[in-house]
N, C-alpha and C positions, 0 to 999 in steps of 0.2 A: 110463634109456629103452634098449633093445637097437636093435641096426642094423636099419633100416626102421621101426621103430617097430611092429612088429606084435605089440604085447604081448599083445592077446587070444589070437592064433593059438598063441603059444608058452605059452600057459597062465600069462602072467606079468602083474603090475601093476607101476606104476610104483615103482621102489625108493625109496619115500621114506624108507626107514630111514638112506639113506647120502646123503640130501640135507641141506642146511645146516637147522639148527634152526628159523630163520625160516619156511623152506618148510614143514617138518612140521607146525609149527603152523598155518599158513594152508591146508595140504591139509586138516587136521581140521576147522578152521573153516568151510570151503566145503563137507565133508559135511554139517556141522551145519545150515548155512544152506539147503541142499537139502532136508534132512529138515523144516526149519522152513517151506519152501515158496518160498524166494529161490534161483533155479536160475541161475547166474552162467555164461554162456556166452562164454568168450573166443575170438575168431576171428581169422583173417586175411581182410583184406578181399579179396573177389573169389575166394574158394578154393572151389572145387567140394567138396572134402572138408568143410570147416566148413559150407558151404549145406546138406549132407546131414543132418549131424549136428544142425543147428539145426533143421530141419524135422521131423526125427525126435523132438527133445526137445519141440516145441510139440504134436506129434500125443501124445505119451505122458502129459505134464503137464496139458494142456488148462487153461493158466492162465487166471487172470482178467483178465490183460492182458500184453502183450508191450512190453517197454520196449527202445530201440534207441537206440544211441550216434549222435547227431545233433543239430543244433541244435532247440531246443525249439519255436521258430518255426516250423518246418518241418511242424508238425501240420496247418496250414492246407493243405497239399499233400496230406495223405493219400488224400483222395478221388480227386485226379487219379492219384496213384500205384497205387490198388486199382483204378482202372478197367480192365474187362477188356481194352481196346484199347490202353492204355499198353503198350508192348514196349521192354527195355532194348535197346542201352546208352542210358541217359539220364541226366540230371543234375538236381539243384537247383542253380539258380544264386541266390547272394545278392549284392545290391549295398549291402550294409551297410558303413560305415566309408569306407575310402579307396580302395576297389578292389572286385575281383570275387572271390568265392570260390565254390567249385564242391565239391558233394558227388554223385560219379558212383556210378551203379549199373550193374552188368553183369547179365547172365542169372545169372552162378554167384555173385554178392555176397551172402552169407548175410543182410545187412540187406534186400535185395530179396526173398530167399526167405522171411524172415520176416514181412515185410509182406504178402505174397500168400497165406502159409498162414494167416495169422492172419484174412485177409479171408475166405477160404474156410470156416474154421470160427466166423467170426462173434465172433471175440476183439478187442477193442479195443487200439489200438496207440498208443503215445506216444514220442515223441522226447524224451531226456533230457539232451542236452549243452547246454555254455554257448551264449549268444546269439553270433551271428557278430559280431565287431568289426573286421574290416577284410578284408584281401585272403586270408584262409585262412592255413593253416601252410604254409612252403616247406621243411618238413622233408623232406630228401632230395631236392627238387625242383629242376628248373632256373630260369631265368629266366622260361621261358615262362609267361603268366599262367595258362593252362589246366593247368599243372602244379601250381599252389598249390591243394592240396585239403584240405578239411576232414577228411581221413581219413590223416594223414601216419603213415607207418610208419619214418621215419628213424632211431628209436632202436633197433628190431631190427636194422637193416642196420648199425649201429654197434657193436653189443655184441661186447665181448671173448670173452664166453662162448660166444656162436653162433658166432663166427670160430674159436675152438679147437675147438669141436665138429665144424665144417665140415673143418677140416683133419684131424681125427681119423678121421673118416670118408670122407677124400678127396674131398669134394665141393669145387668150385671158389668158391662163394660161398654167401651165406644162401640165396638163392633155389633153388639146387639141394639144398641141406640140407633146405630145405622140403619139396621134392616127395620127397627120399628117406624123410622120416620122416612125411609126411602123405598127399600126394597118391597116391603110389604104393602103396597097399595094395590087397589083394584086394578084390573087391566083398564079401564077407563080412565083412572087418575094417573097411570103410568103412561098413557097416551098423550096427555096434557104436558108437554115438553116445557114450554113457558114456565109453568107454575113449579114444577119439578127443580129447574134450573135455578130458578128463583128461591127456591126453598134451600138448595144446596149452597148458593152463595150467603144466604144468611148464616147457615150452619158454620161454615168453614170462617167466614168473616168474624163471627164471635169468638172463634178460636184463635184467630190471628191477633186479636185485641189482647191476650194473654201474654204476648211476647214483647220484650223491649227492642228499641232498634239496635242496641249493642248484640242482643242475643241473634237478631235476624242477620246482622252484618258477620258475626261468627260462623253461622251455618252456611255461609254462601247465599242465603236467600234474595239479598238484596242484588248481588251480583250476577245471579241467574236472571232475576226478574228483569234486570238492565238489558241483557241481550235479547230477552223476549219482546221487550218495548222496541227496541232498536229494529227487530225484524217487522214486528207490526207496524210501526211507522213506514217502514219502507215500501211496504205491500200495501197499505190501505189506499194509497192513491189510485190503484188500479181497479177500485170497485169494491164491493162488500166483501167482507173478511170473516171468517167463524174461526174463531182463537179455542183451541181445545188444551186446556191446563189442569194441572191439579189444582182442587178449589182452594187450597190455602195461599195460593199465588194471584187469586182474581182479584181480592180486595187491592193489593198493590198495584196491579195492573190497571184497575179501573181508575185509582187515584193519581196515577202517573199520567195517563192518558186525558183524565178530565182536569189537570192542572190543580188538583186539590192539595192542599199544603202538605200533607202528610205522605203525598208522592214524591217529595223533593229527593230523598235518599236514592230512590229508582232513578229519578230524572236525572240527576246529577251523574250516575254512573253511565248511564247511556251514552252520554256523550263521547265517552271513551272507548265505546265498545269498537272492537275490529270484527267486521261481518264477514272476512276472508275465511273460506272453510278450512278447516284443520285436517291437516294430512295424516291423521292417526289411523291405523289398522283397524277395521272392524269387519266383522262377518255375521252372517246370519245362519243361526244354529237351531237345532231341535231342543225344545225344553218340555218340562212334564208339570201338571199340576202338582205333584208332590212339592216341588221347590217354589210354587206359588202360594203356598200355605203359610199364613201369618203365624199359625201355630207352631211351625218349625222354625221359626226365625226369620222367616222373609219380611224384609222391611217395609212393603207397601202392599195394598190391596187388602182382600178379606180371607178371614180363616175358611176352611171347607171350600177349596176353589171349585172342587167336583160338583158340589150341591149349586154352585153359581151357573157353572157352565150347562148344567141341567136345566136350570132356570132361565137362562137365556135361550136355550133351545126352544123351551115351552112357550115363552113370550115370542119369539120371532116367528114362530108358526100360528100364532094366536089361540094357543091352547089356554087350559084353565090350570094355573097354579095349584088349585086346591086338588086336583087329581094326581099332580106330580108327587104330593106328600105320600100318597097311598103307595104309588109306584117305587118311591126310594125306600120306603119301609119294607116292602117286600123284596126288594133287591138286597137290603141289609141282612134279612132273614135268609135267604137264600146263600149268601155270602157266608154267613155265620155257620148255616148247615154245613156248608163246604169244610169249614174249619173244625168240624166236631162237635158244633154246639146246636142242635136242633132246636127250631123256633116252632112252636104249634099253632095252628090256625087260629084258635083263641087268643093267644099271646098277639098275634098280628091284628086281630080284630081290635082287641084292646088298646094297642099303640096307636092304630089309626084313630078310635075315638078319643084317646088320651090328647093326641096332636090337636085334633079340630077343637076340644073343648079349652086347651091350653090357649089356643090361637083366640077363641071368642072373649077369654078371661082378659086377656091382654089387649084387646080391642084390635085385632088384626083381621084382616079379610079371609086370610087362609093361613093354614100351618108354615111358619118360616123356619130357618135353619134351626134354631134354639129350641123352638115347640117339638121338631122332630128329635133333638138329641134328648130332651127331658123325657119325652114320650118313649123313647128306646130305653133310657136309663132305669125307667120305672116299670116297663112292661116285660123286657128281655132279661131282666137280672134274675140270679137265683139267690141262694141264702147268702152267698159270699159277695154279691155286689154283680157288677157286669162282667160276664165272663170274657176271658180275652179272645175268643173266637168272635164274639160278637163286637169287641172293639176293633178288631181285624177287620171284620165285615163292614164297620163304619168308615174306617180307614180307607178301604177300597172304593166304597161307593162316594164318600165325600172327598176324596183324594183323587188318586188314581196315578198311574206310572206310565201309561201310555204315551208315547213321545209324540209330537208333532211332525209335520212333514214341510221339508223346503222343497223350492221348485227344483228339479233336475238341472236346470241352467245355472243354479247358485255353484259359483266358482269355490269349492272346498279346497284347502291345501291337498297337495299330493299325501302329505302324511296322514291326514283324517280319512281320505280315500282308501289309502293303502290298509290303514288299521280296519276300517270296516269290512273292505272286500276280504281280508284274510279271515275277519272273524265268521263273517258269512259262509265263507268257503270250508273253515272247521265245524260247520253246525251250530256256531254259538249265537244265540238271540241277541238282536241289538235292535230289536222292533220296540221294545218297552225298556224302561229303567228299573225294573223288577230286578232284585238279587237272586242269583242262580247257584247253584252248585254243580261242579262238574267232577265226577270222580274218574280217575286215571289208575291205569294198571301198568306199572313201569316195566314189567316182565310179561306182558302180553305178546303174543305172536303173531306172526303173518300181517295182513292188512291192518288188523286191530291194534297191532303193537305201533305201526306208524301212525296211525290217526291218534293214537293216545299220546305219544312222544311229540307229535307235531303241536298238539294243544298244549302240553305240558311247556314246551318251547315258547309258544305263543303267550301263554299267562306269564312266564318269567320274563320275556321280553317287555311286555307291557308294564310289568310291575318295576323292571329296570329304569325304563325312562321315565318312571314316576308319573303314569298317565290316570291312575285311581281306578284302572277298569278290573284289576284282579289282585287277590290277596289269597295267600296259602293259608289254608286251614290246618290240614294235617300232612303227613308225607315227608321226605327227606329234605331238608334243608342243608346244603353243602356248605354254606357260607357261615351259618351258625353252627353247625354241627349237630343238629337235633333231627330225630327222625329216621337216622340213616339206614336202620335195619327194615324199614317199611316198604313194601313192593307197592302199596296203594297211597295214593295221594290225592287229596281234596282241594278244590280251588273255589272260591267264592268270587263271582263276577257280576257286573252289571254295566251297561253302557248308559250313562247318565250325561247330563248336559255338563258336569264337571270334567267329564273324559274328553269331550270334545274342545272344551275349552282349554285343558292342558295340552291336547295335541296340538291345537292351533298354535299355542304359545311355543311349543317345541319346534313348530314347522318354521317359524321366523329364522331359525340358525340351520334346520337341518331337513332335506328334502324326504329322507325314509327312515324307518324305525330302526333299520341297521345302522345308520349314520349317527342317529341320536343315542343309540345304544353305545356304538363304537367312542362317540366323544365322552359318555359318561364314565365308561370303563377305562379309557386313557386318562382322564381328570383323575380318577380315583388313584391310578399308578401313578401319575407323575406326583399328585400331593402326597403321596406315601413317603417320596424322598428317600434320603439315606438315613443309616442311624437306628435307634432304638424304635422298636414297633414297626418297621417297613416292611418285614416278612409278613406279618399278619395281614396287613393293608394291602399287599401286592397279591397276596395269594387269594384274598377275598374278589380282588379285580379277575383273576384267573378262574376263580370258579363262575363267576357271572359269566364270562365270555363263553365257558362250556356249556353252561345250562342254558343259554339261549341260540347256542349253534353258530357262535362266531369263532370257528375253528382257524380261519385265516390269522386271526390275531394272537392264537395262542403260542406260535413260536417267538414272536416280539415279547410276549409276557413272560416268557420262560427267562429270557436274557435278563429281564428286569429283576424277576425273583431272584435268579442265580445272584447277582451283585446284592441284592437285598440280604439274603442269606449269609453271604459272606461279611457284609458291614453291620448287620443288625447286632446291637449289644444286648439286647432285651431277650434271654433264654427263654421266656414264656411266648414270646412272639414267634420265634423259631418253631417252637414245639407246636403252637397254633398252625401255623403254615403246614408243617409235616402232617398234621390230623387231618387238614383238608386235601393234601395231595392222597393220603391214605385212603379218604373218602372216595375222592375222584377213581382212584386205581380200583377199589371194590364196586362201583358202578360203571365202569369203562364200557361194558357193553351196551348197556341202556342209553349212556349218554354218546355213544358213538365216538368214544375217545381211543379205541384201539390203534388207530393209526399214529397216536402221540404217546403211545406205551413207553418207549426209548427215552422221551423227553421227561415223563414223570419219574422213572426210575433215577434218571440223571439228577434233577432238582432233589430227589428224596435223599440222595447219596450225599449231595452237598450239605443238606441241611442237617443230616446226621454227623456228619464231621466237625459241622459248627457247632451243634450241642457238646460233642464231647469235648471240644477245644475250651467251651465257655464254663463246663461245669466246674472245674477246680476254682474259678471265681467265685462260686458261692460260699466258698469257705469263710470269706470275709465280710460278707454282707452283715450289715447293722439290724438293730433290732426291727426297725421300721420296716427294711426291706426284707424280712425273713419270711413273712407270709406267702409273698410272691416267690420267692426261690423255692418254697416247699411247694406250692401249686407247681411250678415248672418241673421240679423233680418227678411228682407224681404223673404229670403230662408226659414226660419222657419215659417213665416206666411203663404207661398205658401205651405208647407206641410199640414197644418190644411186644407185648400182648396182642396187639393188633396186627401187627406183621406174621405171627405165627398163624392166624386165621385167613388172612388174606393172600398170603403166597408172594407178596411184593418182595423181588429179589434184591434186598438190601440188608446187610448187617449191622446193626447198631450196637454190638457188644462193647465197642468202645465207651459208649456211654456209661454203661454199668461198672466198667472197669474204671473209669473217671471218678464216678460216684462214690466206689469202695474206696479209693484214695482219701477223699474228703472225709469219709465217714472214720478212717482211722487216724484222722488229724486232731489231736487233743485239744489244738487251738481253734478248731473250726466253730462257726456259730453253733451254738447249742441246739435250736430248733432244726437246723439243717441236718446235723450229725444224727438227731432223733429220726427225722424224716428218713433218713438213708438207712439206718439201722431196721427200722420197722418195714421199709419196703422190702429190704434183702430178706428177712424173715418171713414176710408174706410171700415171696417169690421162692421160699425153701431153699434160699442160698447159705441160712444158718439154721441151726436147730432152735426149738422154742427154749430150750435149757440155755443155750448161748445167749438168745437174745435176753431173755429174763436177766442173765448175769450181768450182762451189758448195761442193762437199764439199773440195776441194782449198783453196779460200780459209778454209773455217773451221778446217781441220786443217793450216793452214801450219806451219812451224817456228816454234818460240817459243810454241806454243799451249798455254794452261794444262791440265795433266794432268787435272785434276777436269773441267773443261770438255769436254775431247777425249773421253774415256771416256764421259760423259753423251751426246756428241753421236754416238758410235758404237753406242752403247746403243739410241738412238731410230731411227737408220737401221737397224739389225738387227730391231726390233720391228715397225716400219711398211712397210718394203720391202727385206727380206731377200733375196727373189728378185732384185730389180732389181740389188742391191748385188754378188750372187755373179756375175750374168752381166755386170757391167762392170768390166773387167780395169782401167780407169783408176781406178775407186774404190777396187779392193782394193789397187792400188798406193799410193795416196793414204793410205788407213786404215792400211797396213802400215807406211809410211814416219813417219806421225804416231806410232804406237805405238813404234818403234824409236828415235824421237828422244827419248822420254821417260827421265828419269833411272831407274836402278835402284830407289830409295826410291819414285819416284812410280809406277811400273809394278807394284811389289809392291802397293802401297796401293789400286790400282784393279783389282788381278787378279780378285777374286771378281765385279766387276760385268761384266767383259770376258767372262769366261767364261759368266756367265749370258747375256748378249747373243749369243755364239755358239752356245749350246747350243740355239736353236730350229732351227739347219740339220739338214738330212736327211744321212745317211752319204753320198750321193754329192755333195753340195754342199759338205761339209766337206771330202772329198778334193779337189774342184776348187778351193776357195780355197788349201788346204794346198800344192797344186802350183803355183799361181801364185806363193804367196809365197816357196816355195823356189827358184824359178827367179829370182825378183827378188832374193834374199839369197844365192844361190849355194850353199845349203843340199843336201846330196844328196838326189837323189830317193827313195833308198832309207830315208830317216829318216820321210818323211811317213805311212807306214801303219804305224808300229809303235804296237801296243795294249798299253797297261799298266794296272794296278790301282791306280795312284795316285791318292789323293783330292786335293782343293783345298788341304788342310792339310799334305799330303806335299809339294806342289808349291812352296808358300809356305815352308815349312821349307827345301828344298834350294836355293831361289833366295837365302835370306839366309845360308845357309852359304857358298854361291858369294860373295858378297858379302863377308864376312868373309875369305874364302880370298885373294879379290883383294886387299883392303887390307893383309893380312899380307904378302902377296908383294912388296907395293909398299913396305912398310916395310923390308924385307929386301933392296931394291934389285933385286928380281926382276920389275918390272912388266913386263917384256918378255915374261914367261911367259904373262901374260894374254891370252886370245884377243881379237881386235878384229873388227871388220866388222859390228858390230850385234848386236843381241839374236837368240839364235837358240832 
């Protein structure tokens, strides 16, 4: 092939005489097959050039049937695909196997053009690929489920031959090479379908030679091609056939049909192919160009699908692609201006001229995708590069979030119809996949209040069923316990193909959104079971039911939560459940929970009694469990403060009394005792003087190092503010730490560092200043910032100890500093 691929213009044909012998045989066989009525049109998915060639081939041959690469079970979707009201981008979604697989079609997809051209001519169509067995091919795709396509082209992207050719023609990658050779032809050259399809065959056949039989068997290429071969054999007896497949498969089909030796792996497998149509579920759904973009992880097709859609429209109406370049640059400038980055007329003119000259330099008849992008990058940039507004403009023009349309007759599952209808009723846009933000006022009044609350319930419902439609940005999250004081909430939402796919998957088991939500909540409640942690999990399920408006489920969940509160051995879980109940009580008006007030009070009373019963057990916790116990005590104390603000008619004084008993127990876990003392002082149940004396008593000289460190940790976790602002306590803690032996101090250093890590920088400075004053360390030393890690400090202290012992052995003990640890 010559540069630009314009073979017919230059009076040349593909130089098969210089090609590998295998390709020479295949080219001859392909010609013979065409003469015998089997026309193999290898294409690149979503390519306008290939779409034009396929349409021209069908019109010229007028075959008895058009065969298209795609799972054979998709034949049942042909009526929907050929309906005049169906408009791409669309996709056939399959739920076979263990996940979703997508077969997307753009306006410029050769497969789509073949389906519609055949329908217009009254020619039957059949899909001929192997059945869907799982989540599609991830060939070259990202982890995004929507990038797992049934039209993978990763083999072409990874071809060494194509990479070498791209380098030879000074193209950045295989996509620019494709444009150079195929899309960027003159309209006259594009109209020459035989030459274009010959060139595509040669291009893909060279790539095919880069792969071994083992690699092709491993990626299912042979098995898929065997299915295609079996279908072609079945249909060819009825007259001429046009076969539209990914170009990577054309060489294998030619060799298998032409009885060439290299076709034996496909021929051998074809004998075992079962042509019975699979019964897997499939649906026609709306799609968007954004998810057809190779730059976003899509595993087939071309980058910037919006560009190729516009190119297809221009070619289809017989327009001039050169004029399209100016139009697209103008649209990018307008979009950039809308995002706050105005583009001047001079910049626009310069970009148009730059695109034209770049195309000439690259021997292209008109500016193609990369010419436009390079022109934008050079002419629309500022001193810091391409502005974000310009990049957004390019994304909108070269991408696009507008969804396609499926025929009204398409039988969407009730769950999908319900979700869309409710979104439309609430005024939520589902006509594009653009992400939007809805701001709601939970305390609005009148009709506005009901509308905002209805939207909030819908967003929460769609999030609960894991549809991917909505995500809370700000506002009260009653399950997580965040943002509870806010009257405003914000939700981000977008109706994307992924949403329809998720809803279709849910519809296989649930006919309505409420049924899906009920199942999810019931499963969560059942999974919580009994024992440790059950209260927190069941209370979360109760919150879900309340926030999505499933009030009929609340009494049953109340029964389950009551049992969980009785049986839960995790005091932190019980406290978390009570915090959720308190949050529901605070928002009972907005959540329409007033009818269940008695149930909330009863549940809270049960939980408060469970807390008081379990607090004495905290006295015996081990060191590993002490942190969780302290957090539970802090959480329990916070409940008392919360009740004072909310007016929930429940007395939890028994929990305070139970904690006081533990605090007075000399044998109780040191950290737990310290936390109880600190919380009591913070709530003014003991004076600061009494608090300081209690701390000094526990940390008196001779205190065991491990117990002292745990006690300090408990103080800092439960009442760090109080400790920081009580000089007597700081002095006592400092003296206790200074009295530890070097070995003891080093062994407890990690725990002590964690205990003091909760302080804010200003508090750290305040404590350091007080300690410096009491120990005689210079004030200039306290604000030194270093990058030492905990291991560095431990190592340095160990070295210091070894040095001190060495000096002592050498009679130089006087050289060792005294006066306490510094």
